[in-house]
TIMIFI-134761 format. One record per residue (C-alpha): residue in three letters; x, y, z. Coordinates in pm, 1 decimal. Layout:
// residues N
NODE:residu:u:v:w
NODE:ALA:X:Y:Z
...
***
This chain:
// residues 118
NODE:residu:u:v:w
NODE:UNK:2386.5:720.0:166.4
NODE:UNK:2246.8:480.2:439.4
NODE:UNK:2309.4:674.8:794.8
NODE:UNK:2485.5:388.0:1014.5
NODE:UNK:2202.2:460.4:1269.6
NODE:UNK:1911.9:359.0:1029.2
NODE:UNK:1797.8:27.9:970.3
NODE:UNK:1826.1:-144.6:610.4
NODE:UNK:1442.1:-281.7:653.3
NODE:UNK:1170.2:-71.0:791.6
NODE:UNK:821.5:-258.6:797.3
NODE:UNK:459.4:-39.2:801.8
NODE:UNK:131.9:-161.2:929.4
NODE:UNK:-201.2:17.7:710.9
NODE:UNK:-411.4:45.6:966.8
NODE:UNK:-593.4:288.6:1129.7
NODE:UNK:-693.8:543.6:814.0
NODE:UNK:-1057.3:429.5:827.5
NODE:UNK:-1080.4:519.0:1210.8
NODE:UNK:-848.9:860.5:1109.6
NODE:UNK:-1079.8:931.1:881.3
NODE:UNK:-1427.3:873.4:1107.2
NODE:UNK:-1240.3:1059.8:1368.8
NODE:UNK:-1252.2:1375.4:1153.3
NODE:UNK:-1624.0:1288.0:1015.3
NODE:UNK:-1518.1:1172.8:683.9
NODE:UNK:-1597.4:875.3:533.9
NODE:UNK:-1358.2:605.0:566.1
NODE:UNK:-1289.8:583.2:205.9
NODE:UNK:-1125.9:916.7:252.3
NODE:UNK:-907.9:759.9:565.3
NODE:UNK:-802.1:492.7:283.6
NODE:UNK:-752.4:731.0:16.3
NODE:UNK:-496.9:993.5:247.0
NODE:UNK:-317.7:644.5:367.0
NODE:UNK:-246.8:551.0:78.1
NODE:UNK:-100.0:904.2:-31.9
NODE:UNK:85.6:925.8:268.4
NODE:UNK:257.1:562.9:196.3
NODE:UNK:350.1:741.3:-111.4
NODE:UNK:525.5:1033.0:59.9
NODE:UNK:675.7:785.0:340.0
NODE:UNK:800.5:516.2:62.8
NODE:UNK:1036.9:808.6:-133.7
NODE:UNK:1153.3:984.5:198.6
NODE:UNK:1255.1:605.3:324.8
NODE:UNK:1448.3:547.7:-21.0
NODE:UNK:1601.0:869.3:1.8
NODE:UNK:1722.7:792.6:356.1
NODE:UNK:1922.1:475.6:177.2
NODE:UNK:1688.4:255.0:347.6
NODE:UNK:1687.9:-42.6:117.7
NODE:UNK:1399.0:-291.4:172.6
NODE:UNK:1021.1:-213.4:295.4
NODE:UNK:793.1:-469.5:398.4
NODE:UNK:385.3:-268.2:350.2
NODE:UNK:121.5:-462.1:522.5
NODE:UNK:-147.4:-321.8:394.7
NODE:UNK:-460.1:-567.4:394.8
NODE:UNK:-569.2:-898.4:629.6
NODE:UNK:-837.8:-1128.5:505.5
NODE:UNK:-989.6:-1040.9:826.7
NODE:UNK:-1056.2:-730.1:588.9
NODE:UNK:-1251.2:-919.6:394.2
NODE:UNK:-1521.4:-922.6:689.0
NODE:UNK:-1610.9:-501.7:643.6
NODE:UNK:-1861.7:-387.5:404.3
NODE:UNK:-1903.0:-471.8:-6.8
NODE:UNK:-1840.5:-116.1:-58.8
NODE:UNK:-1553.6:-33.4:158.1
NODE:UNK:-1362.5:-361.2:15.7
NODE:UNK:-1460.8:-258.1:-331.7
NODE:UNK:-1317.1:74.9:-290.8
NODE:UNK:-1000.8:-104.7:-154.3
NODE:UNK:-925.2:-310.1:-372.6
NODE:UNK:-1026.3:-46.6:-673.2
NODE:UNK:-775.4:194.1:-445.7
NODE:UNK:-494.4:-122.3:-468.5
NODE:UNK:-548.2:-164.5:-865.8
NODE:UNK:-520.6:292.0:-872.3
NODE:UNK:-172.1:299.8:-689.4
NODE:UNK:-81.0:-30.6:-874.0
NODE:UNK:-168.9:118.8:-1255.1
NODE:UNK:-100.6:487.2:-1204.6
NODE:UNK:56.7:598.1:-876.0
NODE:UNK:363.2:400.5:-809.3
NODE:UNK:495.5:442.7:-1140.9
NODE:UNK:812.8:548.0:-971.1
NODE:UNK:896.6:150.6:-902.4
NODE:UNK:994.3:105.0:-1244.0
NODE:UNK:1181.1:406.4:-1266.5
NODE:UNK:1339.5:366.7:-988.2
NODE:UNK:1447.6:-16.6:-1094.1
NODE:UNK:1266.5:-120.3:-711.7
NODE:UNK:1140.6:-438.7:-687.1
NODE:UNK:847.3:-555.9:-520.1
NODE:UNK:680.6:-853.8:-373.8
NODE:UNK:340.6:-977.4:-271.6
NODE:UNK:321.5:-1210.4:-5.1
NODE:UNK:-10.4:-1397.7:95.1
NODE:UNK:-272.7:-1562.2:-28.2
NODE:UNK:-414.4:-1421.0:-382.3
NODE:UNK:-765.1:-1616.1:-309.9
NODE:UNK:-1024.6:-1424.8:-288.8
NODE:UNK:-912.2:-1127.0:-460.0
NODE:UNK:-1005.4:-1065.9:-800.2
NODE:UNK:-887.8:-1085.9:-1158.1
NODE:UNK:-828.6:-699.9:-1177.4
NODE:UNK:-660.0:-674.7:-851.5
NODE:UNK:-423.5:-959.2:-915.4
NODE:UNK:-367.4:-895.0:-1272.0
NODE:UNK:-223.7:-549.1:-1101.2
NODE:UNK:-32.0:-689.8:-883.8
NODE:UNK:155.8:-934.2:-1128.0
NODE:UNK:209.0:-625.8:-1349.6
NODE:UNK:409.9:-410.8:-1064.2
NODE:UNK:630.7:-765.3:-1018.1
NODE:UNK:696.2:-741.0:-1380.8
***
C-alpha cells in the first residue's frame, strides 16, 4: 500500500505548541493539548498511507526547566494520551519503543509508558 515516493520512516518533533497557543492568546497548556490531538490525527494518516515507522520526539530534558505547572501538565497529558487516547496502538498491533532517559520521570509516567509498550 506504500506509494513508492513515500518514506518508510517519518520523524516528528513536537515543538512550538506552547508558542502556537501564546501567539493566539491562549494558555500554553492548550497548545500542548492541541499538539497531542494533532499528533493522533497525523499518526492515523501516516499509517493509512503505508508508512511503517514513526519516531516522535516529544520531550527533552531541557523541558524540565519550564515551570512546574507546565511540566506537570505535560506529564499528565502524556499519561492521559498513553492510557486512553492511543488505544488504537493495541488494536492495530503497533509496537511502541521509548528511548532516552527514564529519570527524572515520575512513577505514574513510567507506569503509563510501560503499559503502552506491553
